[in-house]
C-alpha positions as CSV (number, residue, x, y, z in Angstrom):
1,M,41.8,30.7,259.1
2,D,41.1,30.6,255.4
3,A,43.2,28.5,253.1
4,L,44.7,31.4,251.1
5,R,45.9,33.2,254.2
6,Y,47.4,30.0,255.5
7,I,49.3,29.3,252.3
8,L,50.7,32.9,252.2
9,M,51.9,32.7,255.8
10,K,53.0,29.1,255.9
11,S,56.7,29.6,255.2
12,V,57.0,32.4,257.8
13,R,55.1,30.4,260.4
14,Y,57.1,27.2,260.0
15,R,60.1,28.8,261.7
16,S,58.0,30.6,264.2
17,L,56.1,27.5,265.2
18,S,59.4,25.6,265.8
19,L,60.7,28.4,268.0
20,L,57.4,28.6,269.8
21,T,57.4,24.9,270.6
22,L,60.9,25.1,272.0
23,A,60.1,28.2,274.1
24,V,57.1,26.5,275.7
25,T,58.3,22.9,276.0
26,G,62.0,22.7,275.9
27,F,63.4,19.7,274.1
28,S,61.3,17.1,275.9
29,G,58.0,18.2,274.3
30,H,56.3,18.7,277.7
31,A,55.6,21.9,279.6
32,Q,58.3,22.6,282.2
33,P,57.0,25.0,284.8
34,G,60.5,25.6,286.1
35,S,62.0,26.7,282.8
36,F,61.8,30.4,283.7
37,S,62.5,32.2,286.9
38,S,59.2,32.8,288.8
39,D,57.9,33.9,292.1
40,S,54.7,33.2,293.9
41,I,53.2,36.2,295.8
42,I,50.2,36.6,298.0
43,Y,48.1,39.4,296.5
44,K,45.0,39.0,298.7
45,R,43.8,37.5,302.0
46,V,40.1,37.1,302.3
47,D,38.0,34.8,304.6
48,S,41.1,33.1,305.9
49,V,42.1,32.3,302.2
50,D,45.4,33.3,300.8
51,L,45.3,34.1,297.1
52,Y,48.5,33.9,295.0
53,L,49.8,35.1,291.7
54,K,52.8,33.6,290.1
55,V,55.2,35.9,288.2
56,I,56.8,34.5,285.1
57,Y,59.9,36.6,284.1
58,P,61.4,36.6,280.6
59,P,64.7,34.7,280.4
60,S,66.4,38.0,279.4
61,F,64.8,39.9,282.3
62,S,66.7,42.9,283.7
63,S,65.6,45.2,286.4
64,S,67.2,48.1,284.5
65,D,64.4,47.9,281.9
66,T,60.6,48.4,282.0
67,W,58.6,45.5,280.5
68,P,55.2,45.0,279.1
69,A,53.1,42.5,281.2
70,A,50.2,40.2,280.9
71,V,47.8,39.0,283.6
72,Y,46.3,35.5,283.0
73,F,43.0,34.3,284.2
74,F,42.3,30.5,284.0
75,G,39.1,28.9,282.7
76,G,36.7,26.6,284.5
77,G,33.3,28.2,284.6
78,W,34.1,30.0,288.0
79,K,33.7,26.5,289.4
80,S,37.1,24.9,289.1
81,G,40.6,25.3,287.5
82,T,44.0,26.4,288.6
83,M,46.4,29.3,287.8
84,H,48.6,27.0,285.8
85,H,46.0,26.5,283.0
86,L,47.6,29.2,280.8
87,L,51.2,28.6,281.9
88,P,52.2,27.4,278.4
89,Q,50.9,30.7,276.9
90,A,52.6,32.7,279.7
91,K,55.9,30.9,279.1
92,Y,55.8,31.6,275.4
93,F,55.1,35.3,275.8
94,A,57.7,35.5,278.5
95,S,60.2,34.2,275.9
96,R,59.1,37.2,273.8
97,G,59.7,39.7,276.6
98,I,56.3,40.0,278.4
99,V,56.3,39.5,282.1
100,G,53.4,37.2,283.1
101,F,51.2,37.1,286.1
102,L,49.2,33.8,286.6
103,V,46.3,34.7,288.9
104,D,44.6,32.4,291.3
105,Y,41.0,33.3,292.3
106,R,38.2,31.8,294.3
107,V,36.1,29.1,292.6
108,Y,33.1,27.0,293.8
109,S,34.9,23.7,294.0
110,R,37.6,24.9,296.4
111,H,35.9,27.9,298.1
112,R,32.1,27.5,297.6
113,T,32.0,30.9,296.1
114,T,30.0,32.5,293.2
115,P,31.2,34.2,290.0
116,F,30.9,37.5,291.8
117,E,33.8,36.7,294.2
118,A,35.8,35.5,291.2
119,L,35.4,39.0,289.6
120,S,36.3,40.7,292.9
121,D,39.5,38.7,293.1
122,A,40.4,39.4,289.5
123,K,40.1,43.1,290.2
124,S,42.1,42.8,293.3
125,A,44.9,41.1,291.4
126,I,45.0,43.8,288.8
127,R,45.1,46.5,291.4
128,F,47.9,44.7,293.2
129,I,50.0,44.4,290.0
130,K,49.4,48.1,289.1
131,K,50.3,49.2,292.6
132,H,53.6,47.4,292.4
133,T,54.7,48.2,288.8
134,E,58.0,49.5,290.0
135,R,58.6,46.4,292.1
136,F,58.0,44.2,289.0
137,H,59.7,46.6,286.6
138,I,56.6,46.7,284.3
139,A,55.1,49.5,282.3
140,P,51.8,50.7,283.9
141,N,50.3,51.5,280.5
142,R,51.2,48.1,278.8
143,L,49.2,45.6,280.8
144,I,47.4,42.9,278.8
145,G,44.6,40.8,280.0
146,I,44.6,37.2,278.7
147,G,41.8,34.8,279.8
148,A,40.1,31.6,278.8
149,S,36.4,30.9,279.1
150,A,35.3,32.2,282.5
151,G,38.8,33.7,282.8
152,G,38.0,35.7,279.6
153,Q,34.9,37.0,281.2
154,L,36.9,38.1,284.2
155,A,39.5,39.9,282.1
156,A,36.8,41.8,280.1
157,A,34.6,42.5,283.1
158,S,37.5,44.0,285.0
159,C,37.7,46.6,282.2
160,L,33.9,47.2,281.7
161,I,32.2,46.6,285.1
162,N,32.3,49.1,287.9
163,G,31.0,47.0,290.7
164,Y,32.2,43.9,292.6
165,N,35.1,45.5,294.3
166,N,36.6,44.2,297.5
167,P,35.9,46.8,300.2
168,K,39.6,46.6,301.3
169,D,40.8,47.5,297.8
170,D,42.2,50.9,296.9
171,T,39.5,51.7,294.3
172,T,41.4,54.8,293.1
173,I,43.5,52.3,291.2
174,S,41.7,51.5,287.9
175,T,41.2,47.8,286.9
176,A,41.2,48.7,283.2
177,L,43.6,46.8,281.0
178,D,45.3,48.1,277.9
179,A,44.5,45.1,275.6
180,L,42.6,41.8,275.8
181,V,43.4,38.4,274.3
182,L,40.4,36.1,275.0
183,F,40.1,32.4,274.3
184,N,36.4,31.3,273.9
185,P,35.3,33.8,276.5
186,V,31.9,33.5,278.1
187,L,31.1,37.2,277.6
188,D,27.3,36.9,277.5
189,N,25.9,36.1,280.9
190,G,22.4,37.3,280.2
191,P,19.3,35.2,279.6
192,G,20.3,32.3,277.4
193,G,24.0,33.1,278.0
194,Y,26.6,31.1,280.0
195,G,26.1,31.1,283.8
196,H,22.9,33.0,283.8
197,E,21.3,30.5,286.3
198,R,23.9,31.5,288.8
199,I,24.1,35.2,288.0
200,G,20.4,35.9,287.6
201,T,19.2,39.5,287.3
202,Q,22.7,40.8,288.2
203,Y,23.8,40.0,284.6
204,K,23.0,43.7,283.7
205,N,25.9,44.7,285.9
206,F,28.1,41.7,285.4
207,S,27.9,40.5,281.8
208,P,30.6,42.2,279.5
209,L,28.3,41.9,276.5
210,H,25.7,44.1,278.2
211,N,28.3,46.7,279.4
212,I,30.4,47.5,276.3
213,R,31.2,51.2,276.2
214,A,33.6,53.6,274.5
215,G,37.1,53.2,275.7
216,A,37.1,49.4,275.9
217,P,40.6,48.0,275.2
218,P,41.5,46.5,271.9
219,T,40.3,42.9,272.0
220,L,41.2,39.7,270.2
221,I,38.8,36.8,270.5
222,F,39.4,33.2,269.5
223,L,36.4,30.9,269.1
224,G,35.6,27.5,267.6
225,T,32.5,27.3,265.4
226,K,31.2,24.3,267.3
227,D,31.8,25.7,270.8
228,E,28.9,24.3,272.9
229,L,29.1,27.2,275.5
230,V,29.7,30.3,273.4
231,P,27.6,30.8,270.3
232,V,29.3,32.4,267.3
233,E,26.4,34.9,267.0
234,A,27.1,36.2,270.5
235,M,30.7,37.0,269.7
236,E,29.8,38.5,266.4
237,Y,27.4,40.8,268.2
238,Y,30.2,41.6,270.7
239,K,32.5,42.5,267.9
240,M,29.9,44.6,266.2
241,T,29.0,46.5,269.4
242,M,32.7,47.1,270.2
243,E,33.2,48.6,266.7
244,R,30.1,50.8,266.9
245,T,31.5,52.4,270.1
246,G,34.8,53.1,268.3
247,G,36.7,50.2,269.7
248,R,38.9,47.5,268.0
249,C,37.7,43.9,268.2
250,E,39.0,41.0,266.1
251,L,37.1,37.8,266.1
252,L,39.0,34.7,264.7
253,L,36.8,31.7,264.1
254,Y,38.1,28.1,263.9
255,D,35.9,25.9,261.8
256,G,34.6,22.8,263.5
257,Q,36.5,23.4,266.8
258,E,34.9,23.0,270.2
259,H,35.4,24.8,273.6
260,G,39.0,24.6,274.7
261,F,40.4,23.9,271.3
262,F,43.4,26.2,271.9
263,N,44.8,24.4,274.9
264,F,48.3,23.0,275.0
265,R,47.3,19.4,274.4
266,N,46.0,20.5,270.9
267,R,49.4,21.6,269.6
268,K,48.2,22.7,266.1
269,F,45.7,25.2,267.4
270,F,47.8,26.1,270.5
271,N,50.5,27.2,268.1
272,E,48.2,29.0,265.6
273,T,46.3,31.0,268.3
274,L,49.5,32.1,270.0
275,L,51.0,33.3,266.7
276,E,47.8,35.2,266.0
277,A,47.9,36.7,269.5
278,Q,51.6,37.6,268.8
279,R,50.6,39.4,265.6
280,F,47.8,41.3,267.4
281,L,50.1,42.4,270.3
282,T,52.8,43.4,267.8
283,S,50.3,45.6,266.0
284,L,49.7,47.4,269.3
285,G,53.4,47.9,269.9
286,Y,53.7,45.5,272.9
287,L,56.0,43.1,271.0
288,K,58.7,43.8,268.4
289,A,58.1,42.5,264.9
290,D,59.9,39.3,264.1
291,T,62.2,40.2,261.3
292,D,64.3,37.1,261.2
């Protein structure tokens, strides 16, 4: 973020940052997973494994309304990680009126699976959520994908990749999402890109960077300029290609920051990235503008 923009927005952000911290942490300054009403639901059974998603409801949730929703995919290189990685982000956006779905998916450390199974699970989760929009009281055309690192790849690939569907899924249900918010996503899985040694020649049908097409959802990407896994040039190319196909793609670069700079432990950039995501989602009509 450049200095002039920061100065112009600083007075507005001061209050927003304070409210954001309280929404996510409570008064203790630590994440409290029980702060909001939530449910854990099995969305898929495969190979004797139950896969869950956790639903985070807004404090003001009412079944008489229809709510925008976000599906969250954790990072970990398709090797590790848990659904709670993006819980602080989900809690904040729940405080703003977005129902959150934290998705578990198979990873190598726990299930000895490949990135392909992870994508299959991500698609199954999206289909489950879309199939049950009335149950969750969410709007079917206001589903946001939010992902970090490999989770960002899963969110984008669910919109762009046709294959890697579970044979038990109802494939008449699209896995396209209506907007994407991606934190240092590993979108280039081709030669020289992240994970290519595991993906091999299938990158042509797996890598979001190699499958951008017209109709891709509006996308916001956060990236540190010293990210050791995601080159700035790759994300600049992603943005350029999105725009050439008529899509909207914003790329926000954070000078000197490394992979994972947005995580909750780094409160400054955690707050800044969430407020930028809030601005982006407000511009799309998924959030109301903060007029206070």
